[in-house]
C-alpha positions as CSV (number, residue, x, y, z in Angstrom):
1,M,-16.6,21.5,8.9
2,K,-14.2,18.8,7.5
3,K,-14.4,15.2,9.2
4,V,-11.7,12.9,9.6
5,V,-11.2,9.7,11.6
6,V,-8.0,9.4,13.8
7,G,-6.5,6.1,14.5
8,L,-5.7,6.2,18.2
9,S,-3.3,3.7,19.7
10,G,-2.9,5.6,22.9
11,G,0.8,6.7,22.2
12,V,1.7,10.2,22.1
13,D,2.2,10.5,18.2
14,S,-1.5,9.6,17.6
15,S,-2.7,11.8,20.4
16,A,-0.6,14.9,19.0
17,A,-2.1,13.9,15.4
18,A,-5.5,14.1,16.8
19,A,-5.0,17.4,18.8
20,I,-3.5,19.1,15.8
21,L,-6.3,18.4,13.5
22,H,-8.9,19.1,16.1
23,N,-7.1,22.5,16.7
24,Q,-7.2,23.1,12.7
25,G,-11.0,22.9,12.8
26,Y,-11.5,19.3,11.7
27,E,-14.6,17.4,13.1
28,V,-12.2,14.7,14.7
29,I,-13.6,11.2,15.8
30,G,-11.1,8.9,17.6
31,L,-11.0,5.5,16.6
32,T,-9.2,2.7,18.3
33,L,-8.8,-0.8,16.7
34,W,-8.9,-3.7,19.3
35,L,-6.4,-6.2,17.9
36,M,-5.6,-8.5,20.8
37,K,-5.8,-9.3,24.4
38,G,-3.3,-8.5,27.0
39,K,-0.6,-5.8,27.2
40,G,0.7,-4.0,24.1
41,Q,0.7,-0.4,22.7
42,C,-2.5,-1.0,20.5
43,C,-4.5,-2.8,23.2
44,S,-5.5,-2.9,26.9
45,E,-3.6,0.2,28.7
46,G,-3.5,1.8,24.9
47,M,-7.5,1.8,24.7
48,I,-7.7,3.6,28.0
49,D,-5.2,6.1,27.2
50,A,-7.0,6.7,23.8
51,A,-10.2,7.1,25.4
52,N,-8.7,9.7,27.9
53,I,-7.4,11.8,25.0
54,C,-10.7,11.8,23.2
55,E,-12.1,13.0,26.7
56,Q,-9.6,15.8,27.0
57,L,-10.4,17.1,23.3
58,G,-14.1,16.9,23.7
59,I,-14.3,14.3,20.6
60,P,-16.1,11.0,20.2
61,H,-14.1,7.8,20.7
62,Q,-15.1,4.6,19.2
63,V,-13.6,1.1,19.6
64,V,-13.7,-1.5,16.6
65,D,-13.2,-5.4,17.6
66,I,-10.9,-6.7,14.7
67,R,-9.1,-9.4,16.8
68,D,-10.1,-11.9,14.2
69,V,-8.6,-9.8,11.4
70,F,-5.5,-9.5,13.5
71,Q,-5.4,-13.2,14.3
72,T,-5.7,-14.4,10.6
73,N,-3.3,-11.6,9.0
74,I,-0.7,-10.9,11.6
75,V,-0.6,-13.9,14.1
76,D,-1.2,-16.9,11.8
77,F,1.0,-15.0,9.2
78,L,3.7,-14.8,11.4
79,V,3.6,-18.3,12.8
80,S,3.2,-19.7,9.3
81,G,6.2,-17.8,8.1
82,Y,8.6,-18.6,11.0
83,S,7.5,-22.4,10.7
84,A,8.5,-22.3,7.1
85,G,12.0,-20.7,7.7
86,I,11.4,-17.1,6.8
87,T,11.4,-13.9,9.1
88,P,7.9,-12.2,8.3
89,L,7.7,-8.6,8.7
90,P,4.3,-7.7,10.3
91,C,4.4,-4.1,10.3
92,S,3.7,-3.5,6.5
93,Q,1.2,-6.4,6.6
94,C,-0.7,-4.9,9.4
95,N,-0.8,-1.4,8.2
96,K,-2.2,-2.5,4.9
97,T,-4.7,-5.1,6.0
98,V,-5.4,-4.5,9.7
99,K,-5.1,-0.8,10.3
100,F,-5.5,1.3,7.0
101,G,-7.9,-0.9,5.1
102,P,-10.4,-1.6,7.8
103,M,-10.1,2.0,9.1
104,V,-11.2,3.6,5.7
105,Q,-13.9,0.9,5.2
106,Y,-15.3,1.7,8.8
107,A,-15.0,5.5,8.3
108,R,-16.7,5.3,4.9
109,E,-19.6,2.8,5.9
110,Q,-20.3,3.7,9.4
111,L,-19.3,7.1,9.8
112,G,-19.6,8.9,6.4
113,C,-16.4,10.2,6.2
114,D,-13.6,9.8,3.5
115,R,-10.5,10.9,5.3
116,I,-8.5,9.0,8.1
117,A,-5.4,10.2,9.9
118,T,-2.5,8.4,11.8
119,G,0.7,9.3,14.0
120,H,2.8,7.7,11.4
121,Y,5.9,9.7,10.1
122,A,5.7,9.9,6.6
123,R,4.1,12.3,3.7
124,I,1.9,12.1,1.1
125,N,2.0,14.2,-2.1
126,Y,-0.5,14.3,-5.1
127,D,1.3,14.6,-8.5
128,Q,-0.7,16.4,-11.0
129,A,1.5,15.4,-14.0
130,T,0.8,11.6,-13.2
131,G,-2.3,11.7,-11.2
132,R,-0.8,9.4,-8.5
133,Y,-0.4,9.9,-4.8
134,Q,3.4,9.6,-3.9
135,L,4.5,8.4,-0.5
136,L,7.6,10.4,0.6
137,R,9.9,10.1,3.6
138,A,9.1,12.2,6.6
139,I,11.1,15.3,7.5
140,D,12.4,13.7,10.6
141,R,14.5,10.9,8.9
142,N,15.2,9.4,12.3
143,K,11.5,8.6,12.8
144,D,10.6,7.9,9.1
145,Q,8.1,5.2,8.7
146,S,7.7,5.2,4.9
147,Y,9.6,1.7,4.8
148,F,6.5,0.0,6.7
149,L,3.8,1.8,4.4
150,Y,5.2,0.8,1.0
151,D,2.2,-1.5,0.4
152,L,-0.6,1.1,0.7
153,S,-2.7,1.3,-2.4
154,Q,-3.6,4.6,-4.1
155,D,-7.0,4.5,-2.7
156,L,-5.6,4.3,0.9
157,L,-3.1,6.9,0.3
158,A,-5.7,9.5,-1.3
159,A,-7.9,8.9,2.0
160,T,-4.9,9.2,4.4
161,V,-3.4,12.2,6.4
162,F,-0.1,12.2,8.1
163,P,-0.3,15.2,10.5
164,L,3.4,14.4,11.8
165,G,5.2,13.9,8.5
166,E,6.6,17.6,8.5
167,M,7.7,17.6,11.8
168,Q,10.5,16.3,14.1
169,K,9.6,13.9,17.0
170,A,10.8,16.8,19.6
171,D,8.0,19.1,18.0
172,T,5.4,16.2,18.8
173,R,6.4,16.0,22.3
174,R,6.3,19.8,22.5
175,I,2.9,20.1,20.8
176,A,1.4,17.4,23.2
177,A,2.5,19.1,26.2
178,E,1.2,22.4,25.0
179,Y,-2.1,20.9,24.8
180,N,-1.7,19.1,28.0
181,L,-2.3,15.9,26.7
182,A,-2.1,12.9,29.0
183,T,0.2,10.9,26.9
184,A,2.8,14.0,26.2
185,D,5.4,12.0,28.4
186,K,4.5,8.5,27.8
187,P,7.4,6.4,26.9
188,E,7.9,5.4,23.4
189,S,7.1,1.8,22.1
190,Q,10.4,0.3,21.1
191,D,9.2,-3.1,19.9
192,L,6.4,-4.9,17.9
193,C,3.3,-5.0,19.8
194,L,3.4,-8.8,20.0
195,V,6.7,-8.6,21.4
196,E,5.8,-6.0,24.0
197,S,2.7,-8.2,24.9
198,N,4.7,-11.5,25.2
199,G,7.9,-10.4,26.3
200,S,10.0,-11.5,23.3
201,M,9.5,-12.8,20.0
202,R,10.8,-16.3,21.1
203,A,8.2,-16.1,23.9
204,F,5.3,-15.4,21.3
205,L,6.5,-18.1,18.9
206,D,6.7,-20.8,21.5
207,K,3.2,-20.4,22.3
208,Y,2.3,-21.7,18.8
209,L,5.4,-23.7,17.7
210,A,6.8,-26.7,19.7
211,P,10.4,-27.0,20.1
212,K,12.0,-29.2,17.5
213,T,15.5,-30.2,17.8
214,G,17.8,-30.3,14.8
215,D,21.4,-29.8,13.8
216,I,23.3,-26.7,13.1
217,V,25.7,-27.4,10.2
218,D,28.2,-25.7,7.9
219,A,27.8,-25.3,4.1
220,S,29.5,-28.6,3.6
221,G,26.9,-30.4,6.0
222,K,29.2,-30.7,8.9
223,V,27.2,-31.0,12.1
224,L,28.6,-28.1,14.5
225,G,25.8,-27.9,17.2
226,Q,22.2,-28.2,17.9
227,H,19.3,-26.1,17.7
228,D,15.6,-26.3,19.2
229,G,13.6,-25.0,16.3
230,V,14.7,-23.2,12.9
231,H,11.8,-20.4,14.2
232,H,14.4,-19.2,16.6
233,Y,16.8,-18.1,14.0
234,T,17.2,-15.6,11.4
235,I,19.4,-14.9,8.4
236,G,22.5,-13.0,9.5
237,Q,22.3,-14.0,13.0
238,R,25.8,-14.4,15.1
239,K,24.9,-14.2,18.5
240,G,23.2,-17.1,20.4
241,L,24.2,-19.8,18.0
242,G,25.9,-22.0,20.9
243,I,28.7,-23.2,18.8
244,A,32.4,-22.6,19.1
245,A,34.4,-21.6,15.9
246,A,37.8,-20.2,15.1
247,E,36.0,-17.4,13.1
248,P,32.6,-15.5,13.5
249,L,29.9,-17.8,12.1
250,Y,26.4,-16.3,10.8
251,V,23.2,-17.8,9.9
252,I,23.2,-18.2,6.1
253,E,20.3,-20.6,5.5
254,L,17.2,-21.9,7.5
255,D,16.2,-25.2,6.0
256,A,12.8,-25.7,7.4
257,V,12.1,-29.1,5.6
258,N,15.2,-30.6,6.8
259,N,15.0,-29.1,10.3
260,K,18.6,-27.6,9.6
261,V,20.1,-24.0,10.5
262,V,23.2,-23.7,8.2
263,V,25.9,-21.2,9.2
264,G,29.0,-19.7,7.4
265,D,31.3,-16.7,7.5
266,R,30.3,-13.3,6.7
267,T,31.1,-13.8,3.0
268,K,28.4,-16.5,2.5
269,A,25.8,-14.3,4.4
270,T,26.5,-11.5,1.8
271,Q,24.8,-11.6,-1.5
272,P,24.7,-9.7,-4.8
273,E,21.2,-9.7,-5.7
274,C,17.6,-11.1,-4.6
275,T,14.2,-11.4,-5.9
276,V,11.2,-9.6,-4.3
277,N,7.6,-10.6,-4.7
278,R,4.0,-9.0,-3.8
279,V,5.5,-6.0,-5.3
280,N,3.4,-2.6,-4.7
281,W,4.5,0.1,-7.0
282,V,3.5,3.2,-5.0
283,S,4.7,6.6,-6.4
284,I,5.2,5.7,-10.1
285,A,3.3,3.1,-12.2
286,E,5.3,-0.1,-12.9
287,P,8.2,0.6,-15.4
288,S,8.8,-1.6,-18.3
289,A,12.5,-1.5,-18.1
290,P,15.1,-1.6,-15.3
291,I,15.5,1.3,-13.1
292,H,18.3,2.5,-10.7
293,A,17.3,3.6,-7.3
294,E,18.2,3.1,-3.6
295,V,17.0,0.3,-1.6
296,Q,16.6,-0.6,2.2
297,I,16.5,-4.2,2.8
298,R,15.6,-3.7,6.5
299,Y,14.0,-0.7,8.3
300,R,17.2,0.5,9.9
301,S,19.7,-0.1,6.9
302,Q,21.2,2.6,4.9
303,P,20.0,3.2,1.4
304,T,22.0,1.6,-1.1
305,P,22.4,1.9,-4.8
306,V,20.3,-1.0,-6.8
307,T,19.0,-1.8,-10.2
308,V,15.5,-2.6,-10.0
309,I,14.5,-5.3,-12.8
310,P,10.6,-5.8,-13.3
311,L,9.6,-9.4,-13.7
312,E,6.4,-11.0,-14.2
313,N,3.4,-11.7,-11.5
314,S,4.3,-8.7,-9.5
315,R,8.0,-9.6,-8.8
316,V,11.3,-7.7,-9.3
317,R,15.1,-8.7,-9.1
318,L,17.3,-6.4,-7.3
319,V,20.8,-6.2,-8.3
320,F,22.9,-4.3,-5.8
321,D,25.9,-2.1,-6.7
322,E,27.6,-3.5,-4.0
323,P,26.8,-7.0,-2.3
324,Q,24.6,-6.7,0.9
325,F,25.1,-8.6,4.1
326,S,21.9,-10.3,5.7
327,I,19.2,-10.3,3.1
328,T,16.5,-12.1,4.9
329,P,13.4,-13.7,3.0
330,G,10.1,-12.4,4.5
331,Q,11.5,-9.2,5.2
332,A,10.7,-5.9,3.1
333,A,12.9,-4.4,0.4
334,V,11.8,-0.8,-0.5
335,W,13.3,1.3,-3.1
336,Y,13.4,5.0,-3.4
337,E,14.2,7.8,-5.4
338,G,15.6,10.5,-3.1
339,E,12.8,10.8,-0.6
340,K,10.1,9.4,-2.6
341,V,9.0,5.7,-2.4
342,L,8.9,4.2,-5.7
343,G,7.9,0.7,-4.7
344,G,8.5,-2.3,-2.4
345,G,7.8,-5.8,-1.7
346,I,8.8,-9.0,0.2
347,I,12.3,-10.5,-0.2
348,E,11.6,-13.9,-1.7
349,Q,15.0,-15.4,-2.2
350,F,18.6,-14.4,-2.6
351,A,21.2,-15.4,-5.4
């Protein structure tokens, strides 16, 4: 019998993934990662729901305490980034260093198993011609999570199964109901686990970063207002600035060194190119020459044509066919060829 370790958060997606594999004849072991204290999809109520699902399916359930790993790789990572004036993306970091990596390691070392599965909406294909595992968009484009998975290594992709990648979200709910899973009607998580557990990102950051009053200025340095910490702002932000102006103003720079928030009109928040670091080439090997692709600079942004120019030290330069609004250092840029994820990395700076 094939053995697989299924990461269970206590939500309907991971529950359905476990039920599907169990019904297909896999020997399924449920595994929940204890990430933090308090409320949140991945912890507290989630662990209880995951345990109930395992009891329903008649499969073992294990909980692994990796709160220290989560604290270092996500909480400290976020606090450090926001304090430096960038807007970090925790989900891709969490997937590689907190979830998939530790899950595969635990499965291999403790359970004698080489396969893990999750409830993510994405697909994996093995390309015989290149000998590489390819990461593909999910069939349900509205739920596609490939953007957050770009940083998975070939080893992790080889060990992973995405049972929901070929399904629509409605199919997942239907299957969960057919199996009478306790999570079939559970509301979907709409935000980051840290936001859910703290009420807002501002509330989370305020636990770690003290208010620090500074100036809101325009590009010429003219003072337009005051802020209570650059970590409360992000590039492209328009609402909540607390300043009056004849035209809409957007955050165009976060100057953490001088404790200033710089604002300007929409044209100043629109850039023709940017550089990206910590690049992971996923479905193809790193090219030696520029390639043309489509890129997403935010999870919900529309793919836009781009030229990807490889640089040294795991970096690239992205030159957009059309200038892009709100390019945000710390967020991920992920480039695609159709439904195939070519690579991705963290936006470093814009032109």
